[in-house]
VEXKOLVEX-385166 format. One record per residue (C-alpha): residue in one letter; chain; y, x, z. Coordinates in nm, 3 decimals, padded with zeros to 5 digits. Layout:
N
+------+------+---------+---------+---------+
| code | unit |      c2 |      c1 |      c3 |
+------+------+---------+---------+---------+
|    A |    A |       Y |       X |       Z |
...
+------+------+---------+---------+---------+
% end
This chain:
133
+------+------+---------+---------+---------+
| code | unit |      c2 |      c1 |      c3 |
+------+------+---------+---------+---------+
|    M |    A | -00.636 |  12.622 |  05.956 |
|    I |    A | -00.432 |  12.468 |  06.198 |
|    L |    A | -00.148 |  12.654 |  06.079 |
|    D |    A | -00.155 |  12.563 |  05.763 |
|    T |    A | -00.070 |  12.233 |  05.901 |
|    I |    A |  00.267 |  12.377 |  06.034 |
|    S |    A |  00.581 |  12.371 |  05.866 |
|    L |    A |  00.738 |  12.663 |  05.710 |
|    A |    A |  01.000 |  12.665 |  05.963 |
|    T |    A |  00.766 |  12.655 |  06.272 |
|    K |    A |  00.575 |  12.916 |  06.060 |
|    N |    A |  00.916 |  13.126 |  06.102 |
|    K |    A |  00.964 |  13.103 |  06.455 |
|    L |    A |  00.642 |  13.140 |  06.547 |
|    N |    A |  00.657 |  13.537 |  06.410 |
|    I |    A |  00.965 |  13.671 |  06.510 |
|    M |    A |  00.852 |  13.545 |  06.830 |
|    H |    A |  00.766 |  13.894 |  06.951 |
|    N |    A |  00.648 |  14.016 |  07.371 |
|    F |    A |  00.967 |  14.252 |  07.370 |
|    K |    A |  00.788 |  14.458 |  07.620 |
|    E |    A |  00.568 |  14.608 |  07.301 |
|    L |    A |  00.853 |  14.679 |  07.093 |
|    K |    A |  00.899 |  15.029 |  07.077 |
|    I |    A |  01.306 |  15.004 |  07.051 |
|    W |    A |  01.298 |  14.727 |  07.377 |
|    Q |    A |  01.044 |  15.033 |  07.505 |
|    K |    A |  01.279 |  15.284 |  07.441 |
|    G |    A |  01.608 |  15.154 |  07.549 |
|    R |    A |  01.443 |  15.098 |  07.856 |
|    K |    A |  01.393 |  15.428 |  07.889 |
|    F |    A |  01.707 |  15.575 |  07.836 |
|    V |    A |  01.922 |  15.310 |  08.076 |
|    K |    A |  01.715 |  15.500 |  08.379 |
|    D |    A |  01.846 |  15.828 |  08.191 |
|    I |    A |  02.246 |  15.651 |  08.220 |
|    Y |    A |  02.148 |  15.614 |  08.558 |
|    K |    A |  02.039 |  15.921 |  08.647 |
|    L |    A |  02.346 |  16.126 |  08.451 |
|    T |    A |  02.628 |  15.853 |  08.643 |
|    R |    A |  02.470 |  15.958 |  08.986 |
|    K |    A |  02.647 |  16.285 |  08.882 |
|    F |    A |  03.035 |  16.113 |  08.879 |
|    P |    A |  03.261 |  16.149 |  09.163 |
|    K |    A |  03.302 |  15.824 |  09.354 |
|    E |    A |  03.590 |  15.700 |  09.219 |
|    E |    A |  03.421 |  15.656 |  08.917 |
|    M |    A |  03.190 |  15.440 |  09.069 |
|    F |    A |  03.323 |  15.121 |  08.951 |
|    V |    A |  03.504 |  15.286 |  08.648 |
|    L |    A |  03.278 |  15.478 |  08.412 |
|    T |    A |  02.999 |  15.507 |  08.543 |
|    S |    A |  02.983 |  15.118 |  08.606 |
|    Q |    A |  03.088 |  15.110 |  08.221 |
|    M |    A |  02.788 |  15.346 |  08.146 |
|    K |    A |  02.493 |  15.136 |  08.326 |
|    R |    A |  02.629 |  14.761 |  08.179 |
|    A |    A |  02.637 |  14.900 |  07.799 |
|    A |    A |  02.311 |  15.066 |  07.878 |
|    I |    A |  02.142 |  14.742 |  08.057 |
|    S |    A |  02.293 |  14.572 |  07.722 |
|    I |    A |  02.056 |  14.709 |  07.437 |
|    P |    A |  01.799 |  14.668 |  07.605 |
|    S |    A |  01.885 |  14.314 |  07.734 |
|    N |    A |  01.995 |  14.203 |  07.467 |
|    I |    A |  01.633 |  14.284 |  07.321 |
|    A |    A |  01.447 |  14.101 |  07.476 |
|    E |    A |  01.672 |  13.800 |  07.455 |
|    G |    A |  01.658 |  13.784 |  07.110 |
|    A |    A |  01.301 |  13.828 |  07.097 |
|    G |    A |  01.324 |  13.471 |  07.309 |
|    R |    A |  01.490 |  13.319 |  07.058 |
|    G |    A |  01.345 |  13.080 |  06.724 |
|    T |    A |  01.468 |  13.249 |  06.409 |
|    N |    A |  01.566 |  13.578 |  06.244 |
|    K |    A |  01.935 |  13.456 |  06.200 |
|    D |    A |  01.926 |  13.432 |  06.600 |
|    F |    A |  01.739 |  13.773 |  06.708 |
|    S |    A |  01.937 |  13.916 |  06.480 |
|    R |    A |  02.258 |  13.820 |  06.599 |
|    F |    A |  02.180 |  13.997 |  06.941 |
|    I |    A |  02.029 |  14.290 |  06.764 |
|    D |    A |  02.360 |  14.269 |  06.705 |
|    M |    A |  02.464 |  14.292 |  06.965 |
|    A |    A |  02.251 |  14.522 |  07.127 |
|    T |    A |  02.382 |  14.762 |  06.856 |
|    G |    A |  02.740 |  14.737 |  06.915 |
|    S |    A |  02.651 |  14.788 |  07.349 |
|    S |    A |  02.501 |  15.166 |  07.153 |
|    Y |    A |  02.781 |  15.250 |  07.008 |
|    E |    A |  03.026 |  15.163 |  07.336 |
|    L |    A |  02.812 |  15.361 |  07.561 |
|    E |    A |  02.806 |  15.721 |  07.258 |
|    S |    A |  03.161 |  15.647 |  07.317 |
|    L |    A |  03.143 |  15.611 |  07.691 |
|    I |    A |  02.878 |  15.951 |  07.680 |
|    Y |    A |  03.161 |  16.139 |  07.465 |
|    V |    A |  03.456 |  16.067 |  07.792 |
|    G |    A |  03.209 |  16.181 |  08.076 |
|    F |    A |  03.177 |  16.505 |  07.906 |
|    D |    A |  03.571 |  16.484 |  07.808 |
|    L |    A |  03.637 |  16.471 |  08.230 |
|    E |    A |  03.398 |  16.753 |  08.248 |
|    Y |    A |  03.157 |  16.553 |  08.465 |
|    Y |    A |  02.869 |  16.744 |  08.222 |
|    S |    A |  02.747 |  17.002 |  08.018 |
|    E |    A |  02.820 |  17.024 |  07.620 |
|    E |    A |  02.403 |  17.087 |  07.617 |
|    E |    A |  02.342 |  16.739 |  07.819 |
|    L |    A |  02.600 |  16.594 |  07.579 |
|    D |    A |  02.396 |  16.712 |  07.286 |
|    V |    A |  02.081 |  16.556 |  07.484 |
|    Y |    A |  02.275 |  16.212 |  07.560 |
|    L |    A |  02.377 |  16.151 |  07.198 |
|    E |    A |  02.059 |  16.199 |  07.054 |
|    K |    A |  01.904 |  15.935 |  07.234 |
|    V |    A |  02.156 |  15.683 |  07.172 |
|    Q |    A |  02.207 |  15.789 |  06.826 |
|    E |    A |  01.809 |  15.786 |  06.783 |
|    I |    A |  01.876 |  15.432 |  06.975 |
|    Q |    A |  02.071 |  15.319 |  06.708 |
|    K |    A |  01.890 |  15.366 |  06.390 |
|    M |    A |  01.596 |  15.218 |  06.581 |
|    L |    A |  01.792 |  14.913 |  06.586 |
|    F |    A |  01.985 |  14.974 |  06.159 |
|    H |    A |  01.578 |  15.000 |  06.104 |
|    F |    A |  01.452 |  14.725 |  06.361 |
|    K |    A |  01.707 |  14.489 |  06.202 |
|    N |    A |  01.592 |  14.537 |  05.796 |
|    H |    A |  01.272 |  14.453 |  05.886 |
|    I |    A |  01.333 |  14.111 |  06.076 |
|    N |    A |  01.606 |  14.034 |  05.808 |
|    S |    A |  01.370 |  14.123 |  05.494 |
+------+------+---------+---------+---------+
% end
């Protein structure tokens, strides 16, 4: 009954406000941050402030942008933050290749990490389509 008296704009705002902790894409992104931290522990010390740092920042940016977008008031705002999370996931994918090219891990590990980041990218794509529909 009370929702009947709320304006359409307010209803749209209520629909987009999410508890980010319940979003599977945020949960998966959070777990992937831990995976990246574990992976980068193997890197040489001279990479601490270069590749290691960049990979960690890109990984952290994925669930962080999802969380920030979940608190925004419109689908358009949330979609923009999903775009930023997606961009970070592609940056991270590129950095995963760089780590492999520098021989910091095996091809098998490369495949595992690429599969994980590509799954997140697919989820982000589908989630963005959902909130924009």
